[in-house]
PAKE-119084 format. One record per residue: x, y, z of N, C-alpha, C in turn; residue number from 1. Coordinates in pm, 1 decimal, padded with zeros to 6 digits. Layout:
{{X Y Z} {X Y Z} {X Y Z} NUM}
...
//
This chain:
{{00469.4 -05090.5 -03910.3} {00465.7 -04945.2 -03924.4} {00377.3 -04908.5 -04043.7} 1}
{{00284.6 -04816.1 -04022.7} {00192.9 -04773.2 -04127.2} {00261.9 -04668.4 -04214.7} 2}
{{00254.7 -04687.0 -04348.2} {00316.0 -04588.6 -04436.8} {00218.7 -04473.2 -04459.1} 3}
{{00273.8 -04354.5 -04474.8} {00193.8 -04234.0 -04492.2} {00155.1 -04218.4 -04638.7} 4}
{{00025.5 -04199.5 -04664.8} {-00023.2 -04177.0 -04800.1} {-00020.9 -04026.9 -04826.7} 5}
{{00035.2 -03987.2 -04938.5} {00043.9 -03845.1 -04971.6} {-00052.8 -03811.2 -05084.3} 6}
{{-00120.1 -03698.2 -05070.8} {-00207.6 -03646.2 -05174.7} {-00139.8 -03525.3 -05237.4} 7}
{{-00170.1 -03499.4 -05362.1} {-00109.3 -03388.0 -05433.9} {-00218.6 -03295.0 -05486.3} 8}
{{-00199.9 -03165.4 -05463.9} {-00296.3 -03065.4 -05508.8} {-00224.4 -02954.2 -05584.3} 9}
{{-00293.9 -02895.5 -05680.3} {-00241.2 -02781.4 -05754.1} {-00257.9 -02656.2 -05668.2} 10}
{{-00149.8 -02582.9 -05649.2} {-00152.1 -02456.5 -05576.0} {-00117.4 -02344.8 -05674.1} 11}
{{-00192.1 -02235.9 -05668.1} {-00170.4 -02122.0 -05756.9} {-00106.4 -02009.7 -05675.8} 12}
{{00014.4 -01971.6 -05715.5} {00089.9 -01865.4 -05648.9} {00077.2 -01738.7 -05732.9} 13}
{{00016.9 -01635.7 -05674.4} {00000.8 -01508.9 -05745.2} {00078.4 -01400.5 -05672.3} 14}
{{00161.6 -01326.0 -05746.2} {00234.5 -01216.8 -05680.9} {00136.3 -01115.4 -05621.2} 15}
{{00162.0 -01073.5 -05497.5} {00078.1 -00974.0 -05430.8} {00130.9 -00834.9 -05461.0} 16}
{{00041.5 -00737.8 -05470.9} {00081.8 -00599.2 -05500.2} {00182.8 -00547.1 -05399.0} 17}
{{00163.5 -00583.8 -05272.0} {00251.7 -00533.7 -05165.9} {00377.7 -00618.6 -05149.6} 18}
{{00393.1 -00719.7 -05235.0} {00508.3 -00809.0 -05228.1} {00467.6 -00946.0 -05177.6} 19}
{{00549.1 -01042.7 -05203.2} {00519.1 -01178.5 -05161.3} {00418.4 -01244.7 -05253.6} 20}
{{00352.9 -01349.2 -05203.5} {00260.6 -01428.6 -05284.3} {00133.8 -01460.4 -05206.8} 21}
{{00023.2 -01462.9 -05278.3} {-00103.3 -01515.0 -05228.4} {-00120.2 -01650.7 -05295.8} 22}
{{-00155.1 -01752.1 -05217.2} {-00162.8 -01888.3 -05269.8} {-00301.4 -01946.4 -05245.4} 23}
{{-00357.5 -02008.2 -05348.7} {-00486.9 -02074.5 -05334.6} {-00478.8 -02215.1 -05393.3} 24}
{{-00572.1 -02298.3 -05350.1} {-00580.0 -02436.6 -05398.9} {-00719.4 -02453.6 -05459.3} 25}
{{-00732.0 -02447.5 -05592.6} {-00863.7 -02452.4 -05656.0} {-00948.5 -02573.1 -05616.3} 26}
{{-00888.3 -02685.2 -05591.0} {-00962.6 -02806.6 -05556.1} {-01018.7 -02800.6 -05413.8} 27}
{{-00965.5 -02708.7 -05331.7} {-01007.4 -02696.1 -05192.6} {-01057.9 -02553.5 -05169.0} 28}
{{-01184.9 -02526.5 -05199.7} {-01238.0 -02389.9 -05189.4} {-01213.1 -02327.3 -05052.0} 29}
{{-01161.6 -02204.4 -05055.0} {-01133.4 -02133.3 -04931.2} {-00998.5 -02164.1 -04870.0} 30}
{{-00924.5 -02256.7 -04928.8} {-00791.0 -02290.1 -04877.8} {-00691.6 -02194.8 -04942.5} 31}
{{-00650.8 -02093.7 -04866.7} {-00554.7 -01997.6 -04919.8} {-00472.2 -01938.1 -04807.8} 32}
{{-00359.8 -01881.9 -04846.8} {-00269.4 -01819.4 -04751.7} {-00179.6 -01723.6 -04827.8} 33}
{{-00083.7 -01666.4 -04759.0} {00013.2 -01578.4 -04824.1} {00146.1 -01588.3 -04753.2} 34}
{{00250.3 -01545.7 -04823.0} {00383.7 -01545.7 -04764.7} {00469.3 -01438.7 -04827.6} 35}
{{00571.3 -01395.3 -04755.7} {00661.5 -01290.9 -04804.0} {00751.8 -01339.2 -04917.0} 36}
{{00784.2 -01468.4 -04917.5} {00867.1 -01526.9 -05022.7} {00795.3 -01649.4 -05078.1} 37}
{{00840.1 -01699.1 -05192.9} {00780.6 -01820.1 -05249.8} {00794.2 -01936.8 -05152.4} 38}
{{00911.0 -01951.6 -05093.8} {00936.1 -02062.4 -05001.5} {00843.8 -02055.5 -04879.4} 39}
{{00826.8 -01935.0 -04825.1} {00739.4 -01918.2 -04710.7} {00594.2 -01948.3 -04749.6} 40}
{{00550.6 -01895.0 -04863.5} {00413.9 -01919.4 -04910.5} {00390.8 -02068.3 -04934.5} 41}
{{00489.1 -02137.5 -04988.0} {00476.8 -02282.1 -05012.8} {00462.8 -02357.4 -04880.2} 42}
{{00543.6 -02321.3 -04783.3} {00535.4 -02385.5 -04651.6} {00398.4 -02361.4 -04588.4} 43}
{{00348.8 -02237.6 -04599.0} {00219.2 -02203.9 -04540.0} {00104.2 -02276.4 -04609.4} 44}
{{00109.8 -02290.4 -04742.1} {-00001.2 -02357.6 -04810.7} {00001.9 -02507.5 -04780.4} 45}
{{00119.4 -02564.5 -04762.4} {00127.0 -02705.9 -04722.8} {00059.8 -02725.5 -04587.1} 46}
{{00084.0 -02633.1 -04494.2} {00020.5 -02639.3 -04362.1} {-00130.5 -02619.5 -04374.1} 47}
{{-00172.5 -02524.1 -04457.6} {-00315.0 -02496.7 -04475.6} {-00387.3 -02617.3 -04535.2} 48}
{{-00325.0 -02682.8 -04633.2} {-00385.8 -02801.9 -04693.8} {-00401.7 -02911.1 -04588.7} 49}
{{-00298.4 -02932.8 -04508.9} {-00304.2 -03035.3 -04404.1} {-00419.5 -03008.7 -04307.9} 50}
{{-00432.6 -02884.4 -04261.9} {-00541.1 -02848.2 -04169.7} {-00677.5 -02861.0 -04236.6} 51}
{{-00686.8 -02821.5 -04361.8} {-00811.9 -02830.7 -04437.5} {-00856.7 -02976.3 -04445.5} 52}
{{-00763.4 -03065.6 -04483.6} {-00797.8 -03207.5 -04497.6} {-00832.9 -03270.2 -04362.5} 53}
{{-00760.6 -03232.6 -04257.4} {-00791.5 -03284.3 -04123.3} {-00931.1 -03240.8 -04079.7} 54}
{{-00969.1 -03117.3 -04112.4} {-01102.3 -03067.2 -04078.1} {-01209.2 -03145.5 -04153.3} 55}
{{-01187.9 -03168.0 -04283.8} {-01283.7 -03247.4 -04360.4} {-01300.1 -03386.3 -04299.4} 56}
{{-01189.0 -03447.7 -04262.2} {-01193.9 -03581.7 -04201.9} {-01271.8 -03578.7 -04071.5} 57}
{{-01242.5 -03479.8 -03985.9} {-01311.1 -03467.7 -03856.6} {-01462.0 -03447.9 -03874.4} 58}
{{-01501.9 -03379.9 -03982.9} {-01643.1 -03355.1 -04010.2} {-01710.1 -03471.3 -04083.4} 59}
{{-01628.9 -03572.2 -04118.1} {-01682.4 -03687.8 -04189.3} {-01713.0 -03659.9 -04335.5} 60}
{{-01650.2 -03556.2 -04389.6} {-01673.6 -03519.8 -04529.7} {-01570.8 -03587.4 -04620.0} 61}
{{-01605.9 -03597.9 -04746.8} {-01518.8 -03662.5 -04845.0} {-01394.8 -03577.0 -04870.6} 62}
{{-01280.3 -03642.7 -04884.2} {-01154.9 -03574.2 -04916.2} {-01144.6 -03562.3 -05068.9} 63}
{{-01142.0 -03438.1 -05122.6} {-01129.0 -03421.7 -05268.1} {-00993.1 -03471.9 -05317.0} 64}
{{-00991.8 -03530.9 -05434.6} {-00868.6 -03580.0 -05494.9} {-00858.1 -03530.9 -05637.9} 65}
{{-00740.6 -03482.7 -05674.6} {-00716.2 -03445.7 -05814.1} {-00681.7 -03573.8 -05888.4} 66}
{{-00759.2 -03603.9 -05990.2} {-00741.6 -03729.7 -06061.7} {-00646.7 -03719.3 -06179.8} 67}
{{-00622.6 -03597.2 -06228.1} {-00531.9 -03580.7 -06341.2} {-00461.5 -03446.4 -06329.8} 68}
{{-00359.7 -03430.5 -06409.7} {-00285.1 -03304.4 -06409.7} {-00369.2 -03195.2 -06474.3} 69}
{{-00379.6 -03079.4 -06410.0} {-00456.8 -02970.2 -06469.9} {-00379.5 -02908.1 -06586.1} 70}
{{-00452.6 -02845.3 -06673.9} {-00391.4 -02767.5 -06781.2} {-00400.9 -02621.7 -06738.5} 71}
{{-00286.5 -02558.5 -06724.0} {-00283.5 -02419.3 -06680.2} {-00219.9 -02336.1 -06790.6} 72}
{{-00291.1 -02233.4 -06834.8} {-00239.8 -02146.4 -06940.1} {-00298.3 -02007.1 -06922.7} 73}
{{-00234.2 -01909.9 -06981.4} {-00288.0 -01774.0 -06980.1} {-00379.4 -01758.3 -07101.0} 74}
{{-00487.9 -01684.3 -07081.5} {-00582.4 -01655.1 -07188.9} {-00592.3 -01503.1 -07197.6} 75}
{{-00588.0 -01449.3 -07318.4} {-00592.0 -01303.7 -07335.4} {-00731.3 -01258.1 -07375.1} 76}
{{-00760.2 -01134.0 -07340.5} {-00885.0 -01068.7 -07377.8} {-00855.5 -00922.6 -07401.7} 77}
{{-00931.4 -00856.3 -07488.5} {-00906.6 -00713.9 -07514.2} {-00934.4 -00629.4 -07390.2} 78}
{{-00853.3 -00527.6 -07372.2} {-00871.0 -00431.9 -07263.0} {-00987.2 -00339.5 -07299.9} 79}
{{-01092.4 -00333.6 -07218.4} {-01208.3 -00252.7 -07255.5} {-01187.2 -00101.8 -07238.6} 80}
{{-01072.3 -00062.3 -07186.4} {-01047.2 00080.9 -07163.6} {-01003.5 00148.5 -07290.0} 81}
//
């Protein structure tokens, strides 16, 4: 039996103005989705990542891999208003 290899990607969950979350994966440009709840958005982005990687494989393109943990922090700037 072949064991399944799992890849891990950073997903950014941003609250949407109308409610729910918009989710993107910086390492996979254009891979994004949304959901009404965090759990739904997480499930949808997992599906989107799977489809994205399958498409890359089908096209014979390289599968991007995150090699280290990203540093995520908020940065402030003055409001120009």
